[in-house]
Each structure stands twice: as C-alpha cells, then as structure tokens.
N, C-alpha and C positions, 0 to 999 in steps of 0.2 A: 045581391052577389049571385053570379051564375053558379050552377051546380058543377062540382068538380067532375072531370071527364068521365071516369068510370066508377066513381065512389058509390057503393051500395048496390051495384048491379050484380045480381047472382048469375052464374053461368047458365046457359041454355041447357035444358034436359038432354042428357046423353046416355049412352050405354054405360053400365058400370064396368069397373075394372075386371070383374069376373062374377059369374053367377053366384048369388048368395054371399058375396063379400060384404064385410061390415063397413060402415062409414068410417072415414078417417077419425082418429082419436083427437086430432088437433081441434082447438077451439075455433068455431066458425066466425071469422072476422072479415067484414067487407073491406077490401084493400084497394088502393088506387095507385096507378103509376104516376099520377101527378105529384103526389106528396113525396118528394125525394130531395135529398140535399143538393145544394149547388156544388158543382165540381170545380169551379174556378176557371174553366176553359174559355178561351176567346171564341166568339161566334165568327163564322165564315161569311163573307159577303155573298149576296145572291149573284148568280151568273158566273161563278168562279170557273176559270179556264174556258172562257166564252169568246170565240173569235168575233162574234157579232156585237159584243158589248160596245156601245157608243158609236163607233164609226159606221158599221154596216147594219142597218136596221132590218133589212130583209136580204135573203140570198141573192135576189136579182140585182142588188146594189153593189155586189162584189166586183172588183176589177176583173177583166178578162185574164184567164190563166195563161202563163207562159211556161215553157219547158226548161228554162234555164235562168240563172241569175248570176250577176258578178259577185265576187266575194272578196273580203279583205278585212283589215282591222283599222280602227281609228288611231290617229296619231297620238292621242292622249289615252293611256291605259285606263280601263274601267276598273274601279276597285273590286277586289275579291278578297275580303279579309276573313281568314279562317276563324277569328275570334267571334265574328257575327253568327257563326254556325254552331257554336257550343250548345250542347243539350244537357239537361239535368233531369235526373230521375225524380218523378213526382211521388206523392204518398203511396205507399205500398198497397196493392189490391189483393195481396196473397191471402190474407185472412178471409176476405169476402169470397174469393174464388174457392177457398177450402170449404167454406160453408155450402156453396153451390155443389161442390164435389160430393159432399155428404148427403145433400138433399136429392140429387138427380143421378141417374145412371150415366155411365160414360161409354164412349165408343172410340176405338182406335181408327186412325186414318186408313190403315190397310183394310180393315173390315168395311169401312165406309166406302172405299173404292170398289170393293167386291159387290157391294149392295147399291151401287150407283143406279139411279132409276130413270134417267133421261138419256135418250139416244141422240147423238150428234151425227151429222153427215161428215164425210171425210174425203179429202182429195177431190177428184173429178166429180163426185156425186154432188158437190156443192154448186155445180153449174157454172154460169157465166163468170168470167174473170174480169168483168168490166170495171170493177172498182180499183184495179191495179194499173199503175203506169207502165210505160214501155221500157224503162231503164233497168229494172230488176226482175229476174225470173222468180216467181213464187215457187217454193219447193214443197211445202206442206200447207194444207188448208183444213180448217175445222169450221163448220157452221152449225148453229144452234137449232133446236126445235123451234117451230114457227112462233110460239107464244113468247119465247125468249128473244128471238130475232126481231120481233116487232114491238116488244114491250115499251110503252111510254113511261112506265114507272121505273124500270131498272135499266140503267145505261152502263155498259162495260167501260172500264177505264184502265185498270192496272193488271199486270201479268207477272208471274214468277213461276218457279217450278222446282222439281226435285234436283235439277242441276245446280241451282242456287243453294238448296238445302244440304246436299251431300256432295263431297268431292267425287265419290264413286258412283253417284247417281242411283244408289239403291236405298229404298226406304223400307226397312223391316224385311219381311218375307215377300213383299208385293213385287210383281213385275209390271205394275201399272204405269210407272214413270210419270206420275201426275204433273199436270200443269194446272196452276191456280189462277183464276181471274176474279178481280174484285169489281162489283158494280154498285153504283150508288142510287138511292131513291131520288130520281130527277124531278118528280112532281113536288118534292120538298114542301109539303103543306104545313109542317110543324105538327106538334101533338094536338093542339087545340087552338082555335082562333075564334074567340067569342064575337068579335066584330063582324066576322064573315058568317056567323051563325053555325060554325062547325064546332060546337062545344061538346058533342057526344058522338065519337067515332064508332061506338058499338051499337048505335040505334039501327033498326032494321033497314031504314032507307039509306044509311051511309054506305059509301063505296068501300070495298076492301082496301083501296088505296088511300083512304082518309087519313090514316096516321102516317107520320114520317117514320119509316122503318130503318133508315140509316144505311147500312152496308151489308151486302151478302157476298160471300166468297164461293165461287164455283170450282169444284175440283173435277178435272177431266182425266179419265183413265185412257191413256194413249193405246193400251193393249186391246181394250174392248170398244173404244169410242163411246163410252157411256160417261155421264157426268151427274153430279149431285150438288145442290145448293146448301150452304151452311150460313146461318144468320149470325153476324157478329153482334155481341151484346155487351152492355156495361153493367157490372154488378153494383148493387147498393142495398142498404137496409131501408125498408119501407116504413110508412108511418105507424104500422102495427108492430114494428121492431122485428120484422121477419126478413130474411134474405130474399132478394128478388133480382130481376134484371130488366133492362130496357134496351131498345134499339140504340145504336150509337147516334148521339147528337153532338153538334159542335159546342153547344152550351146546355147543360142540364140545369134544371131548377124548377121551382114551383110557379105556376101561372094559373091562378084560380079566378081572376076577374077579367075585365076587358084587356085586350092586348094594347100595351103601351110601350114606350121606349124602355122602361125598366122591367116590363113583364111581357115578353114576346113569345110567339110560337117558335119553338126551337128549330133551327136549321139542322139538317144532317151534314155529316162530313163528306167531302168529295171523293176521298180515297183515290187520288190520281196516280198513286204509285204504290208498289208493294214488293217486299223482299222476304222470301222464306229462307231462313238460315238456321240450320240445326233444328231444334224444337220450336223456334220462335218465328212468328209472322209479324213483320214490321209494316205497318200501314200508315201512309202519309196522311197527316191531319194539317191542312193548309195553314191555318192560323196559329197552330200550336207547336207542331213538331211531328211526333209519331206516336201512334197507339200500338201496343205490343200484345200479341196473343200467343197462347201455348198450344201446340198441336197435341199435347198430351191431355188437354183439358177440353175435349169436345164432348158436350152433353147430348144424350140421346133421349128425346121425349116420346119416342114410339118404338121401343125395343122389339115388340112383337110384329112390327111392320104391318099392323092392322089399324088403320086410322079410325075405323068405326068404333073401336073399343078404347076407352080411356085407360091408359096403362097406370098401374100403381107405381109410385115413386118411393125411394128408400126412406123419405121423411114421413110416410104415412098418408100422403095426399095422392092425387092422380094428375095426369097430364092430358091435355086436349090439343091435338094437332089439326083439327078440322076448322076451328074458329080462327079466321085470318085477321080479326079486328082487335084481338087482345094480345098482350105480351107480359111475361113475368108472372109472378104469383098474385092471383086475384081471387078473393073469396075461397081460398084454400084449393085452388086449381092452378096448375102451371100451364101457361100459354106461350106461344112462340110465333105469332103471326102466321101460323099454319106450317111452319118448317119443322121437320123432324129433328134437325141438328142445330145447336147453338154453340158458339165458342166465345167464352167471356174474356174480356180484356184483363190482362194480368199486370200490365205496367204502362206507365206514361213517360215519354221523353219529351220535355218541353224546351224550347229555345230560351236561353238566358238573356239574350240581347233585348234591348228596349224595342217596342213596336215603332215602325216608321210613322211619322206624323202626317205625311201627305195623304191626299185622297187616293183610295184604292178601289173605289166603286166601279171603275171601268177596267179592272185588272192592271192598274198602274203599279209599277215596282220602283224601288229606290236603291241607290248604289250602296248604302250602308244601313245599319240597324238590322233588325230581325228579318231573315229571309222568309219566303213562303216555301212550305214543303209541298210542292206541286207534283213531284214525281221522284221515284227512287229506283235504283237497280243495284246489282252486285257485280263487282269486278273480281274474278278469281284468277286473273292472269299473273298476278304477283302475290304480294301479301293481300289477303282478302280485305276488300274495302266496300263500303256502301256509298253509292253516289246519290246525292240529293240536289235537286235544282228547282228553279222557279219558272212558272208560266207567267209571262208579262205581255201586255199589249201596249206598245209605245205609241200607237195612234192616239191614245187618250191621255198622253202625258206621262209624268213620272220622270225619273232620272236614270233609269236602268232598263236594259232589254232583258236582263236576267242574270243570275249568278248560279254557279254550281260549286259544291263542296264535296269532299270525300273523307269518310271516317274509317279508321281501322275497325274491323268487326270485333276485335278483342276488346276495344274500348266500349262499344255499344253493348256487348254481352255483359261486361262488367257492370255497366250502369243498370241494365235490366235486373241482374241478379244481386246487385249491391243494395246498400242502405239508401233510404230517401236522401236526396242531395248529392248522390254520386254523379259526377259529370262525365260526359263523353265529348271529346274535342275533335274537330276536323283537323287533318294534318295538311290540307291545302284547300284553296278556294280561288275561283277565277270569275271575272265577269265574262259574259259571252262576247264573241267578236262583234264588231260594228262596221259600218261603212258599206256593206253590201246591200243591194236593193232587189226587190222582187215584186212584180205587179204594182209598181209605183209606191211601195212602202218598204220598210226595213225587212230584210231577209231574216236576220237573227233576232227574232222575237216569236211569240206564240209557240214556244217549245212545249210539247206535251210529254216528252220522254227523252231520257238520255242514258247512255251507258259508256263504259270505258273498256277497251279491249286492246291488249298488247301496246299500250302507250298512246293510242289514239282515242279521241272522244267522238261519239256518234249521237246525233240529236234527231228527233222527229219533230218537224215543224208542220203544224196544221194549216189548213187553207180553206176554212169554211166547209162548204159542201162540194169540195173538189179535191183533186189529188194533192196530198201533202208532199213534203220534201224530206228526204234523208240527207242530213248534213254531216260533215266530218271536220274536226279541228284537231290541232296538235299544240302542245305546250311549246312556246317559242320565246326566246329572249329578244325583246324589242326595246330599243333605247334604254337598255339596262334594267328593264322590268320584265319579269316572267309573266306571260299572259297566253291566252288561247288565240291562235291564228286560224282563221277558217280556210278550208280548202275551196278553191275556185269553183268546184263542181257542186251542183245541187241535184240529187237524183229523185225522180218522181217516185213517190210511194203510194199508198192506198188513199182512198177517200177517208177522212176522219182518222188519221193515224194517232195512236196513243202511246202508252208506256212500252218499254222494251225489256226483253229477257234473253240472255245469252245462254243457250244450252251448249256447254263446251264439248260434250260427247266423249269425254275421256273414259268414263266408266263402261260405256257400251261400244267403244271403238268406232264411233260415228263422227262424221264431219261436223264441226261447230255450226250451229244454227242461230241466227238472229231472229227471235220471235217478236211479234207485235200483234196488235188487234185494231180493228176498225170499230168506231163507236156508233156511227149513225145508222138508224134503221131506215129501210126503204119506206117512202111515204110521200105525202104531198110536198114536203119541203125539199126532198131529194129523191127523185124517181129512180136514180141509178145507184143509190147507196145500198149497202148491205153489211151486216155485222158478221165478221169472220175473225178467227185466229189464223195467223199465217206466219211462215218462216221464209227467210232467205238463207242460202248458203253463205256463211261468213266469208269464205274465200272469194266468192263472186263480188260481195260488197267491197272488199278490200281492192280487188282487181279493178272494179268500175271506178273507184276513186283515184286510182293511179294511172289508168290508161288514158 
C-alpha cells in the first residue's frame, strides 16, 4: 500500500514563535489531511462550465463570431419547476467552526481590507480595452497583479460585493466598499494520485500547485485599489481527533491506495457564482447546491504580518504561512497553503431533488430533476432574492439549455441558521428561452452568469475565446404558460464573461453598476484575452436593449 500523503512528515525547521519560547504543551502527533471523514457530497465532472467540451476541441475550431443573433422562444414551454430547486440544510458545522475559533486567532473584514497586500491597476491604467465589444461602454475597470492575471492555477469565476451584503452599502466602519471575487484551482489535480506518481505533494520536488487547493476569495478595496486573498476551507476532525481544515473539495474522503472508481483524487468545486448577504457568503457548488461561509469567522494565521516567524496560536501551537504545500493541522503546526487568512465553511445547502440520470460529461443538462448550481446573484429591486442557474452545453445533447430559479433570502437565511433538515424553497423557476441561434448553434445556452433587475433578467453567455453576449429576457405569458421570453438583441460583452453583480448605489448616491469579470488569461490559447473586473452603467444596459 502506498504511503499516505503527508503522514509522519514533520514540518521543515522554521523560526520559533518568539525567542526563548517553550515548545507547545500539546502531544506531538503526526497527522494527515488524508484521514478525514467522507462528507457525502457529489463529485463535480471535469471541465465544468467548459465551452469547448465535446464540440470544439481547439479554439481554432470555433465558428466565426457574429455581432448579432435572432431571439425568440420555442412553441413548447421548457419546464422550470420550482420544486426541483428546493435546498435542505446539511449537518451543522457550527461545533467544528467553534473549535477552530478557539484554536486560531480571528480577523475582521474591515481590518483585512485595511491590510490588503496586493495592488491592482484601476481604470485607464489597465491599458487596452481590446477584450470588450462595441455595444457597451465599460465604466469601471480593475486589473490584477501580473501573477494573478496570468495564473494557470487560479481562474476567477464569481463576483459579489458590499451592495449585495448591505442595503446601505456600508460594512462596519470601513469605507472600502469591497468587491469579492472567487477563483477556483483550475489545475484540479486532486489531493493525491498514486497512479500518476503524485503520492506526496510535500516532497521537495513537488510543485506548489501539486495539491488541489479548492477555492479562494479575493476581497478588493475600491478606496485604495488594494486586494487580499482568503482561502476557503472545510473543517473536520482528523485521525488524531483534533480539529483541522482542508481546502474545499467536491467530494472529501480517504484515498490511501491506488486511484480507482471508488477511491479517486478529489476534484475541487468550481465556485461559478457567489452572493455575499449580511454576514454570510453563499458559494455555488455545482453538483450539490451551495456552501455557506461566515464573514465573522475569518481566521488569521499570521497576526504579526511577519511570515518569517511562526506565530503562536491560542491552542498552544504555531502557524506557518510560508509552506505552500500543506494545509490544516499537521504535526502540531497549522498550515494554509501559504495564505494568511482562511474562512471555514459554516453550513451546507443541498438540493433535495434526485440527480438527473442522463450523461453530463459534456455539460449536458436536463429539463427536470436536480439543477446545477453554476452561478448565483442577488436581486434587491423588490423582496431580496437569490437567483441560481445552470450552465449547459446543448451541442453535446441533454434535454435543456438551462434553468433559473429564485429564492427569498429570508428562506435561505433561515435554512443556514436553522436545524439540520430545514428547507429553503424557490418561489419561481423558468427554463431559458429557446429558438434563437448564434454562430450556427443555440444562443440560449453556455450561460455563465445571470441576475434580475427591476423585473428583467440578464444573462452572460460565453463564446469560447471571443466576445461573449449579454442577453435579456422577461417573464411572459405564452399559450397560457408563464415563461422567459428573450429580447431579440444580443449585446457584445467581454472575452470570457462570467458571473454578475449589481451594485445598486443607493447607499452612496451612485448610479447602479452591472459588474462582471473576464476569466481568460492572456496566453497561447488567446493572445487578446485579459483578466479584468469591469462594470457597465445599468442605465445604458437598459437603454441598449430597448433602443
């Protein structure tokens, strides 16, 4: 049997917490992140939300882009059953997070924003606007530091911000007006893969990217144009009966022998959408529903801001933020893949509907049964609702181009704060419009983000390594059935458009902004691509769809 991933490996020598400090009183036990309980989550398929799955093997095989597409609806309504979207609260993680709270120091988001350590470019400093189409004028632009802008490991997907979190857009005493972006570990190697010879990710020759790190959230301070990464983590009791944490995986469990169907290297979750509402961060988990995190529970593994010194922790151990290959409590040292901040999952909201039985390997979707949680956003224009929808690729089959549902936020909050088994129900659901074409295929599929504003629905449709499209639809009665009817216009958006966030501006007296982000890094696959956050004036978006 192969050796467990990190079992028995002591941490590399490092500076002590302070000169003359005594060693921790805890019993020294070699611990492993491999030995953890199975969480019961479904695994996500490879290539989730992938425009090139199946049909287009290479970028050059894409059809020639066009600037417009016809729109309409199919004569037969596509089902959109609200009952398929029901969510149920999983086993409470509160006791585990309370143990982490006791073991590790905490940091508030306000202080985190003031200590943001990475500088972004802003507005015109970002340079060329070549990733944007001619139909919409970009109002604000944010571009990342070069290592984040080009990273093959971390790919940005989801966006939310303080306007979702608070009606008055104020968070504590901070004037940072934070925007939050979620990125997933796209290299997705799993924790260990014995068949590939990657059984020890902490060996000297292993890359820092060897382990599947899951998801990180980047908080951007709009006042200073500085930002900071926070690693999302899953709390558990390890094999030595100690509280620990790991990066987010679609399926947790023990895998100590060769990789087989029943014992695989775990995939990370895609985090295609995210909503920050009150103290909670709702992160889409495609195959399961949503993972929930608490902004009051951000753990700080480097309070003195000196990475060269291992900081003491309240439980009598120390934390190490230089080692990028370990995570959680190992041999009585806390690790975090090198991140100063970690935020543990506090709740799980899972779909109750059965899983569709059809093939989903090429991003196929089905008209009934459990939906995919591909993207989420918040509608504050009436009673607060969370919008959740599916990314689907109809080129590869399936029976649906996608569905969207909307949940009252009061229902979701009650499920997060309630007992295990508390349900949250959608109060409406629709299938996407059909019948329109674009580049020789369906227009209404490959949706990467959606939001609802003043009764209209807006969708971001990706287009491989080329300009995506911003689409609009409205709820309409057709042949006695309420469904979404698509606007005939399709506006060019950015290369690689993703999730959407509506900053309503009420608290600051500003015009509403529709924010989104581009996911593709510039490189050999796309020489014109670039990763940016950007916004459109919502008034212009509305005007362009009506003119």
